C-alpha positions in Angstrom: -104.7 -110.0 -17.9 -104.9 -109.5 -21.6 -102.8 -107.1 -23.7 -104.1 -105.9 -27.1 -100.8 -104.4 -28.1 -100.1 -107.0 -30.8 -100.9 -105.0 -34.0 -101.2 -108.2 -36.1 -104.0 -109.8 -34.0 -107.4 -108.6 -33.0 -107.3 -111.1 -30.1 -105.8 -110.6 -26.7 -102.2 -111.6 -26.1 -101.4 -113.3 -22.8 -97.8 -112.9 -21.5 -95.9 -116.2 -21.5 -97.9 -117.6 -24.4 -97.2 -117.7 -28.1 -100.0 -116.7 -30.4 -100.8 -119.3 -33.1 -103.2 -119.6 -36.0 -104.3 -122.5 -38.1 -105.5 -122.6 -41.8 -107.0 -125.4 -43.8 -105.6 -125.8 -47.3 -107.9 -127.1 -50.1 -105.4 -127.9 -52.9 -108.1 -129.4 -55.1 -110.9 -126.9 -54.2 -114.2 -128.7 -54.0 -113.2 -131.5 -56.4 -113.9 -135.0 -55.0 -114.1 -138.6 -56.3 -117.4 -139.2 -54.4 -120.8 -137.6 -54.5 -121.9 -137.9 -50.8 -125.4 -136.5 -50.2 -124.3 -134.7 -47.0 -121.4 -132.9 -48.5 -121.8 -129.1 -48.6 -119.1 -128.9 -51.3 -121.2 -130.8 -53.8 -121.2 -129.1 -57.2 -119.4 -126.0 -55.8 -117.0 -126.1 -58.8 -120.1 -125.2 -61.0 -120.6 -121.9 -59.0 -117.1 -120.6 -59.9 -117.8 -120.5 -63.7 -114.2 -121.7 -64.4 -112.7 -124.4 -66.6 -109.9 -124.7 -64.0 -108.8 -128.1 -63.0 -108.9 -126.8 -59.4 -105.4 -127.7 -58.6 -103.2 -125.4 -56.6 -100.3 -124.2 -58.8 -96.7 -125.0 -57.8 -96.1 -121.2 -57.4 -99.0 -120.7 -55.0 -98.2 -123.9 -53.1 -94.6 -122.7 -52.5 -95.7 -119.2 -51.5 -98.3 -120.6 -49.1 -95.9 -122.9 -47.4 -93.2 -120.3 -47.1 -95.6 -117.6 -45.8 -97.4 -119.9 -43.4 -94.1 -121.0 -41.8 -92.8 -117.5 -41.7 -96.1 -116.3 -40.1 -96.0 -118.8 -37.2 -94.2 -117.6 -34.0 -94.2 -120.9 -32.1 -92.0 -124.0 -32.4 -94.6 -126.0 -34.2 -96.4 -125.6 -37.5 -99.4 -127.8 -38.6 -100.5 -127.9 -42.2 -104.0 -129.3 -42.7 -105.0 -130.6 -46.2 -108.6 -131.1 -47.1 -110.9 -130.8 -50.0 -112.9 -131.9 -51.9 -110.5 -134.8 -51.9 -106.8 -133.9 -51.6 -105.5 -137.4 -52.4 -106.7 -136.9 -56.0 -103.3 -135.0 -56.3 -101.3 -138.2 -55.7 -98.4 -139.1 -53.6 -96.1 -136.8 -55.7 -98.0 -133.7 -54.6 -97.4 -134.5 -50.9 -93.8 -135.4 -51.5 -93.5 -131.9 -53.0 -95.2 -130.5 -49.9 -92.7 -132.1 -47.5 -89.8 -131.0 -49.7 -91.0 -127.4 -49.6 -91.7 -127.6 -45.8 -88.1 -128.7 -45.3 -86.8 -126.0 -47.6 -88.4 -123.3 -45.4 -88.1 -125.0 -42.0 -86.1 -123.0 -39.5 -83.9 -124.8 -36.9 -85.9 -126.2 -34.0 -89.3 -125.9 -35.8 -91.5 -129.0 -35.8 -93.8 -129.4 -38.8 -96.8 -131.7 -39.0 -99.3 -132.5 -41.7 -102.9 -133.4 -41.2 -105.0 -135.0 -44.0 -108.7 -135.0 -44.2 -109.7 -137.7 -46.7 -112.4 -140.1 -47.5 -109.7 -142.7 -47.7 -110.8 -144.4 -50.9 -107.6 -143.5 -52.8 -105.1 -144.5 -50.1 -102.8 -147.5 -50.5 -99.9 -149.0 -48.7 -97.5 -147.0 -51.0 -99.3 -143.8 -50.1 -99.0 -144.5 -46.4 -96.6 -142.6 -44.1 -94.3 -144.3 -41.7 -93.4 -141.2 -39.9 -89.7 -141.0 -41.0 -90.1 -137.8 -43.1 
């Protein structure tokens, strides 16, 4: 039996479950290093009428990570990074992401990161061995 008493959710809440939500983060907007004919993000940066480099600012990145973690009620948080091409930001960007996630991680919370990439910019040094 559903219960609509959760004021933060238009969806039913089922006793014994933990409501969760998931968001995709586009830290480079539509910017990509390829020009695939099937991509629906092709030339999207032209629609915005901005000279921006389409890189998420450090302030917005930290606010997003903090608020996303605070907004999750379960014992697991999954960040999904996509683009455009998120690896254009380099390994340093994702090291900053992990450091911020650790800064706001509460005890017992498991944090994971997904990465949607075309893979052309990955290298052995950019790989992840699962230790962080």
